[in-house]
LUMVEXZA-742441 format. One record per residue (C-alpha): x, y, z. Coordinates in nm, 4 decimals, decimal comma, always signed. Each point is the difference from the previous one (the first is absolute). Last residue first. Example, Ala and Ser with C-alpha at 12.3 -4.5 7.8 and 13.67 -1.06 7.14 Angstrom:
2
+----------+----------+----------+
:       px :       py :       pz :
+----------+----------+----------+
:  +1,3670 :  -0,1060 :  +0,7140 :
:  -0,1370 :  -0,3440 :  +0,0660 :
+----------+----------+----------+
END
This chain:
303
+----------+----------+----------+
:       px :       py :       pz :
+----------+----------+----------+
:  -0,7122 :  +0,7958 :  +1,1267 :
:  +0,3741 :  -0,0617 :  -0,1051 :
:  +0,2610 :  +0,2320 :  +0,0389 :
:  +0,1182 :  +0,3489 :  -0,1639 :
:  +0,3746 :  -0,0565 :  +0,0888 :
:  +0,0308 :  -0,3665 :  +0,0880 :
:  -0,2366 :  -0,1078 :  -0,2973 :
:  +0,1786 :  +0,2115 :  -0,2377 :
:  +0,3379 :  -0,1577 :  +0,1007 :
:  -0,1446 :  -0,3262 :  -0,0309 :
:  -0,1297 :  -0,0032 :  -0,3465 :
:  +0,1703 :  +0,0125 :  -0,3083 :
:  +0,3186 :  +0,1380 :  +0,1340 :
:  +0,0146 :  -0,1944 :  +0,2950 :
:  -0,0986 :  -0,3446 :  -0,1951 :
:  +0,2293 :  +0,0880 :  -0,2345 :
:  +0,3035 :  +0,0388 :  +0,2320 :
:  -0,1005 :  -0,3597 :  +0,1440 :
:  +0,0025 :  -0,1709 :  -0,3485 :
:  +0,3301 :  +0,1443 :  -0,0556 :
:  -0,0221 :  +0,2945 :  -0,2582 :
:  +0,1385 :  +0,0192 :  -0,3755 :
:  -0,3561 :  -0,0394 :  -0,1304 :
:  -0,1643 :  +0,2700 :  +0,2418 :
:  -0,0706 :  +0,2193 :  -0,3188 :
:  -0,2310 :  -0,2538 :  -0,1668 :
:  -0,2051 :  -0,0962 :  +0,3100 :
:  -0,0564 :  +0,3778 :  -0,0413 :
:  -0,0732 :  +0,0034 :  -0,3498 :
:  -0,2269 :  -0,3250 :  +0,0470 :
:  -0,1987 :  +0,2337 :  +0,2046 :
:  -0,0320 :  +0,2990 :  -0,2358 :
:  -0,0931 :  -0,2573 :  -0,2832 :
:  -0,2795 :  -0,1165 :  +0,2037 :
:  -0,1021 :  +0,3392 :  +0,0918 :
:  -0,0358 :  +0,1116 :  -0,3630 :
:  +0,2784 :  +0,1807 :  -0,1546 :
:  +0,0917 :  +0,3426 :  -0,1695 :
:  -0,2484 :  +0,2230 :  +0,2507 :
:  +0,2198 :  +0,0711 :  +0,3024 :
:  -0,2527 :  +0,2053 :  +0,1812 :
:  -0,2947 :  -0,2100 :  +0,1128 :
:  +0,2295 :  -0,2940 :  +0,0621 :
:  +0,3783 :  +0,1216 :  +0,1568 :
:  +0,0728 :  -0,3331 :  +0,0683 :
:  +0,1916 :  +0,0446 :  +0,3019 :
:  +0,3055 :  -0,2242 :  +0,1462 :
:  +0,1994 :  +0,0194 :  +0,3084 :
:  +0,3858 :  +0,0754 :  +0,0978 :
:  +0,1359 :  +0,0846 :  +0,3087 :
:  +0,0354 :  -0,3836 :  +0,1787 :
:  +0,2335 :  -0,1642 :  -0,2665 :
:  +0,2738 :  +0,2291 :  +0,0709 :
:  +0,0785 :  +0,3635 :  -0,1060 :
:  +0,3008 :  -0,0377 :  -0,2772 :
:  -0,0187 :  -0,3844 :  -0,0493 :
:  -0,4170 :  +0,0653 :  -0,0392 :
:  +0,0285 :  +0,2676 :  -0,2026 :
:  +0,2800 :  -0,1603 :  -0,2329 :
:  -0,2580 :  -0,3187 :  +0,0131 :
:  -0,2675 :  +0,2432 :  -0,1130 :
:  +0,1744 :  +0,1512 :  -0,2932 :
:  +0,1668 :  -0,3448 :  -0,1094 :
:  -0,3769 :  -0,1266 :  -0,0731 :
:  -0,1494 :  +0,3236 :  -0,1308 :
:  +0,2133 :  -0,0633 :  -0,3752 :
:  +0,0326 :  +0,3164 :  -0,1427 :
:  -0,0752 :  +0,0731 :  -0,3571 :
:  -0,0856 :  +0,3896 :  +0,0863 :
:  -0,3867 :  -0,0493 :  -0,1079 :
:  -0,0038 :  -0,3067 :  +0,2238 :
:  +0,1642 :  +0,1607 :  +0,2862 :
:  -0,2445 :  +0,3096 :  -0,0140 :
:  -0,2738 :  -0,2179 :  -0,0253 :
:  +0,1107 :  -0,2144 :  +0,2975 :
:  +0,0990 :  +0,2692 :  +0,1848 :
:  -0,3624 :  +0,1641 :  -0,0350 :
:  -0,1382 :  -0,3459 :  +0,1198 :
:  +0,1398 :  +0,0168 :  +0,3328 :
:  +0,2979 :  -0,0464 :  +0,2298 :
:  -0,0684 :  +0,1248 :  +0,3357 :
:  +0,3211 :  +0,1171 :  +0,1888 :
:  +0,0043 :  -0,0355 :  +0,4019 :
:  +0,1437 :  +0,2626 :  +0,2074 :
:  -0,0050 :  -0,1601 :  +0,3785 :
:  +0,3387 :  -0,0932 :  -0,0347 :
:  +0,1453 :  +0,3432 :  -0,0041 :
:  +0,3616 :  -0,0321 :  -0,0279 :
:  +0,0079 :  -0,1446 :  -0,3770 :
:  -0,2190 :  +0,3075 :  -0,1158 :
:  +0,2382 :  +0,2004 :  -0,1677 :
:  +0,0471 :  -0,2561 :  -0,2709 :
:  -0,3313 :  +0,1437 :  -0,1007 :
:  +0,1641 :  +0,1772 :  -0,2601 :
:  +0,3675 :  -0,0222 :  -0,1311 :
:  +0,0184 :  -0,3352 :  +0,1522 :
:  -0,3479 :  -0,1454 :  -0,1625 :
:  +0,0728 :  +0,1659 :  -0,3677 :
:  -0,0248 :  -0,3466 :  -0,1731 :
:  +0,2981 :  -0,1364 :  +0,2142 :
:  +0,1021 :  -0,2716 :  -0,2126 :
:  -0,1254 :  +0,1340 :  -0,2497 :
:  -0,0995 :  +0,2952 :  -0,1784 :
:  -0,1860 :  +0,2833 :  +0,0762 :
:  -0,3038 :  +0,0182 :  -0,1686 :
:  -0,0985 :  +0,3754 :  -0,0902 :
:  -0,1943 :  +0,2617 :  +0,0717 :
:  +0,1101 :  +0,3355 :  -0,1851 :
:  -0,0309 :  +0,2828 :  +0,1734 :
:  -0,0173 :  +0,3708 :  -0,1687 :
:  -0,2912 :  +0,1355 :  +0,2034 :
:  -0,2400 :  -0,0878 :  -0,2929 :
:  +0,1721 :  -0,3324 :  -0,0361 :
:  -0,0688 :  -0,0738 :  +0,3803 :
:  -0,3513 :  +0,0566 :  -0,0453 :
:  -0,0348 :  -0,2442 :  -0,2649 :
:  +0,1838 :  -0,2776 :  +0,1961 :
:  -0,2273 :  +0,0989 :  +0,2472 :
:  -0,3262 :  -0,0212 :  -0,2169 :
:  +0,1113 :  -0,3454 :  -0,0788 :
:  +0,0654 :  -0,1126 :  +0,3173 :
:  +0,3502 :  -0,0492 :  +0,1648 :
:  +0,1034 :  -0,3089 :  +0,2024 :
:  +0,3085 :  -0,0834 :  -0,2326 :
:  +0,1540 :  +0,3668 :  +0,1399 :
:  -0,0106 :  -0,1042 :  +0,3540 :
:  -0,2320 :  -0,0077 :  +0,2880 :
:  -0,0585 :  -0,3695 :  +0,0407 :
:  -0,3607 :  +0,0254 :  -0,1975 :
:  -0,1485 :  +0,1266 :  +0,3365 :
:  +0,2924 :  +0,0641 :  +0,2998 :
:  -0,1857 :  -0,1870 :  +0,3265 :
:  +0,0636 :  +0,1610 :  +0,3394 :
:  -0,1170 :  -0,2250 :  +0,3047 :
:  +0,0411 :  +0,1553 :  +0,2951 :
:  +0,2652 :  -0,1287 :  +0,2841 :
:  +0,2884 :  +0,2329 :  -0,0968 :
:  -0,1964 :  +0,3228 :  +0,0087 :
:  +0,2197 :  +0,2638 :  +0,0222 :
:  +0,2446 :  -0,2113 :  -0,2090 :
:  -0,2518 :  -0,0355 :  -0,2703 :
:  -0,0506 :  +0,3750 :  +0,0593 :
:  +0,3455 :  +0,0578 :  -0,1213 :
:  +0,0145 :  -0,2356 :  -0,2662 :
:  -0,3294 :  +0,1574 :  -0,1741 :
:  +0,2014 :  +0,3435 :  +0,0001 :
:  +0,2800 :  -0,1546 :  -0,1661 :
:  -0,2322 :  -0,1664 :  -0,2525 :
:  -0,2154 :  +0,3073 :  -0,0579 :
:  +0,2855 :  +0,2598 :  -0,0958 :
:  +0,1361 :  -0,2155 :  -0,2593 :
:  -0,3035 :  -0,1829 :  -0,0999 :
:  -0,1898 :  +0,3247 :  -0,0804 :
:  +0,0363 :  -0,0100 :  -0,4430 :
:  -0,0109 :  -0,4305 :  +0,0678 :
:  -0,3579 :  +0,0453 :  +0,1571 :
:  -0,0191 :  -0,2115 :  +0,3523 :
:  -0,3238 :  -0,1709 :  +0,0798 :
:  -0,0675 :  -0,0796 :  +0,3906 :
:  -0,1259 :  -0,2331 :  +0,1958 :
:  -0,0333 :  +0,0112 :  +0,3477 :
:  -0,0456 :  -0,2679 :  +0,2243 :
:  -0,2495 :  +0,0227 :  +0,3018 :
:  +0,1317 :  -0,0767 :  +0,3576 :
:  -0,2280 :  +0,2340 :  +0,1672 :
:  +0,2535 :  +0,2272 :  +0,1838 :
:  +0,2223 :  -0,0297 :  -0,3146 :
:  -0,3034 :  +0,1193 :  -0,2427 :
:  -0,0758 :  +0,2556 :  +0,2262 :
:  +0,3699 :  +0,1316 :  +0,0411 :
:  +0,0074 :  -0,0418 :  -0,4246 :
:  -0,3128 :  +0,2641 :  +0,0041 :
:  +0,1210 :  +0,2126 :  +0,2505 :
:  +0,3228 :  +0,0308 :  -0,2293 :
:  -0,2319 :  +0,1191 :  -0,2888 :
:  -0,1204 :  +0,3227 :  +0,2141 :
:  +0,3767 :  +0,0917 :  +0,0667 :
:  +0,0737 :  -0,0275 :  -0,3559 :
:  +0,1683 :  -0,3341 :  -0,1264 :
:  -0,1398 :  -0,1780 :  -0,2733 :
:  -0,2524 :  +0,1688 :  -0,1389 :
:  +0,1721 :  +0,3070 :  +0,0788 :
:  +0,2752 :  -0,1201 :  -0,2182 :
:  -0,0422 :  +0,1998 :  -0,3426 :
:  +0,1567 :  -0,0600 :  -0,2903 :
:  -0,2373 :  +0,0564 :  -0,2859 :
:  -0,1378 :  -0,2646 :  -0,2817 :
:  -0,1409 :  -0,2337 :  +0,2863 :
:  -0,2477 :  +0,2854 :  +0,1201 :
:  -0,2309 :  -0,2460 :  +0,2246 :
:  +0,3325 :  -0,1116 :  +0,1862 :
:  -0,0885 :  -0,3229 :  +0,1503 :
:  -0,0267 :  -0,1985 :  +0,3334 :
:  -0,2305 :  -0,3011 :  -0,0067 :
:  -0,1241 :  -0,1358 :  +0,3263 :
:  -0,0864 :  -0,3357 :  +0,1709 :
:  -0,1790 :  -0,2375 :  +0,1282 :
:  -0,3765 :  +0,1245 :  -0,0025 :
:  -0,2390 :  -0,1979 :  +0,1251 :
:  -0,2357 :  +0,2585 :  +0,1158 :
:  +0,0089 :  +0,0327 :  +0,3432 :
:  +0,3524 :  +0,0341 :  +0,1553 :
:  +0,1535 :  +0,0717 :  -0,3250 :
:  -0,2719 :  +0,1960 :  -0,1415 :
:  -0,0268 :  +0,2420 :  +0,3648 :
:  +0,3679 :  +0,0230 :  -0,0192 :
:  +0,0368 :  +0,1217 :  -0,3396 :
:  -0,2553 :  +0,2635 :  +0,0717 :
:  +0,1960 :  +0,0902 :  +0,3322 :
:  +0,3286 :  +0,0363 :  -0,2138 :
:  -0,1924 :  +0,1470 :  -0,2861 :
:  -0,1601 :  +0,3341 :  +0,1558 :
:  +0,3314 :  +0,2084 :  -0,0376 :
:  -0,0395 :  +0,0146 :  -0,3764 :
:  +0,3510 :  -0,0299 :  -0,1727 :
:  +0,0037 :  -0,4028 :  +0,0108 :
:  -0,3009 :  +0,0445 :  -0,2225 :
:  -0,1050 :  -0,4329 :  -0,0071 :
:  +0,0069 :  -0,2505 :  -0,2106 :
:  -0,1004 :  -0,3483 :  +0,1634 :
:  +0,1368 :  -0,3499 :  +0,0128 :
:  -0,2949 :  -0,2371 :  +0,0486 :
:  +0,0181 :  -0,3653 :  +0,0497 :
:  -0,1292 :  -0,2162 :  -0,2300 :
:  -0,0565 :  -0,4269 :  +0,0359 :
:  -0,1090 :  -0,0599 :  +0,3326 :
:  -0,2485 :  +0,3075 :  +0,0507 :
:  -0,1767 :  -0,0325 :  -0,3608 :
:  -0,3506 :  +0,2236 :  +0,0597 :
:  +0,2223 :  +0,2328 :  +0,2643 :
:  +0,3101 :  +0,0372 :  -0,1983 :
:  -0,1807 :  +0,0968 :  -0,3285 :
:  -0,2048 :  +0,2949 :  +0,1808 :
:  +0,3472 :  +0,0887 :  +0,1256 :
:  +0,1249 :  -0,0322 :  -0,3823 :
:  -0,2966 :  +0,1929 :  -0,0915 :
:  -0,0301 :  +0,2816 :  +0,2846 :
:  +0,3566 :  +0,1071 :  -0,0589 :
:  -0,0863 :  +0,3620 :  -0,0781 :
:  +0,3469 :  +0,1764 :  +0,0052 :
:  +0,0235 :  -0,0292 :  -0,4122 :
:  -0,2177 :  -0,2136 :  -0,1811 :
:  +0,1249 :  -0,0386 :  -0,3653 :
:  +0,3844 :  +0,1050 :  +0,0077 :
:  +0,0333 :  -0,0661 :  +0,3883 :
:  -0,0657 :  -0,3908 :  -0,0646 :
:  -0,0231 :  -0,1294 :  +0,3471 :
:  +0,1792 :  -0,3297 :  +0,0889 :
:  -0,2209 :  -0,3275 :  +0,0500 :
:  +0,2689 :  -0,1779 :  +0,1714 :
:  -0,0543 :  -0,3526 :  -0,1288 :
:  -0,0481 :  -0,3423 :  +0,1574 :
:  -0,0210 :  -0,4018 :  -0,1135 :
:  +0,1971 :  +0,0285 :  -0,3425 :
:  -0,0813 :  -0,3495 :  -0,1210 :
:  -0,0738 :  +0,1473 :  -0,3927 :
:  -0,3153 :  -0,1067 :  -0,0555 :
:  -0,0904 :  +0,1084 :  +0,3801 :
:  +0,1753 :  +0,3269 :  -0,0423 :
:  -0,1848 :  +0,1022 :  -0,3363 :
:  -0,3369 :  -0,1172 :  +0,1650 :
:  +0,0917 :  +0,2421 :  +0,2860 :
:  +0,0669 :  +0,2879 :  -0,2152 :
:  -0,3144 :  -0,0324 :  -0,2122 :
:  -0,1781 :  +0,0212 :  +0,3136 :
:  +0,1809 :  +0,2906 :  +0,1607 :
:  -0,0452 :  +0,1828 :  -0,3553 :
:  +0,2851 :  +0,0331 :  -0,2702 :
:  -0,1460 :  +0,2012 :  -0,2790 :
:  +0,1358 :  +0,0577 :  -0,3365 :
:  +0,1172 :  +0,3559 :  -0,1629 :
:  -0,3063 :  +0,0841 :  -0,1850 :
:  -0,1236 :  +0,2301 :  +0,3005 :
:  +0,3199 :  +0,2401 :  -0,0881 :
:  +0,2406 :  +0,0668 :  +0,2455 :
:  -0,0769 :  +0,3108 :  +0,2233 :
:  +0,1023 :  +0,3206 :  -0,1413 :
:  +0,2275 :  +0,1775 :  +0,2528 :
:  -0,0051 :  +0,3508 :  +0,0189 :
:  -0,2331 :  -0,0070 :  +0,3404 :
:  +0,2453 :  -0,2209 :  +0,1777 :
:  +0,0025 :  -0,3405 :  +0,1558 :
:  -0,2628 :  -0,1041 :  -0,2265 :
:  -0,3832 :  -0,0599 :  +0,1262 :
:  -0,1519 :  -0,2558 :  -0,3022 :
:  -0,3308 :  -0,1109 :  +0,1619 :
:  -0,0391 :  -0,2617 :  +0,1927 :
:  -0,4051 :  -0,0511 :  +0,0769 :
:  -0,0412 :  +0,1456 :  -0,3527 :
:  +0,2848 :  -0,1402 :  -0,1773 :
:  -0,1148 :  -0,3742 :  +0,0846 :
:  +0,2323 :  -0,2035 :  -0,1531 :
:  +0,2622 :  +0,0464 :  +0,2841 :
:  +0,3954 :  +0,0146 :  -0,0764 :
:  +0,2023 :  -0,1748 :  +0,2636 :
:  +0,3933 :  -0,0064 :  +0,0021 :
:  +0,2087 :  -0,2816 :  +0,0855 :
:  +0,3430 :  +0,0544 :  +0,1823 :
:  +0,0933 :  -0,2456 :  +0,2505 :
:  -0,0630 :  -0,3282 :  -0,1504 :
:  +0,0374 :  -0,2947 :  +0,2354 :
:  +0,0482 :  -0,3423 :  -0,1722 :
:  -0,1052 :  -0,3954 :  +0,0640 :
+----------+----------+----------+
END
């Protein structure tokens, strides 16, 4: 069985759950994009032997309105664990998030810069944001972050500092946090700013020069997702040596898998699962079990 740490839900009922993007100038995805309802995801999980999934709020579509993923977790409490997106600059967020964790089945939070084309670290480390970090640490609620490449030189050191402040708090970097985890919009933003996102070559694949600073922060984990697979396939890079390198660098206890279903649209869910298994081809059976299931179960738990 496998544990998906990064699944996005898209409801087919746009009346009850209308688009509410993170910014007024952010158009929602067209409704012609395929939906991933809670029921559909559970069916796909059953067919692919995935027993648990973190349903991560899709901010581009629903913004801070986490009601659909919370309702999905309520209807499938043994299978779907909500990971919400909230405004880290809102002083009310710590209390609201604490209530969601204690009484609404929410398992974690995802932090993101809502204007990723611009350098801004307030979302991560302002006094208001630090109160969110403290709340997460007090609750033991994991924090996931998406880090865009134009901001990585500033954000990664800040994140290392915060990870040391809260050494018992699990922190997950989405898409591993380096160039071959960049989304297509991010690649476009980079080009506009004169930054070309490329796949660094092996044997290190750019790990040492970027996320290598987290060697001494064992509470920081790396989420290998289908976005990574897409960028590597485009660059003609086999995923298995990259995953092997991550495990060799950080140990087998610090890597988890996420399908990115509902966002990465290139392959169906069954293919995403197959890609994950293929990426573990150079791991031992024990390392593979940790990567594909056990680490995530330890971080997020199971109901």
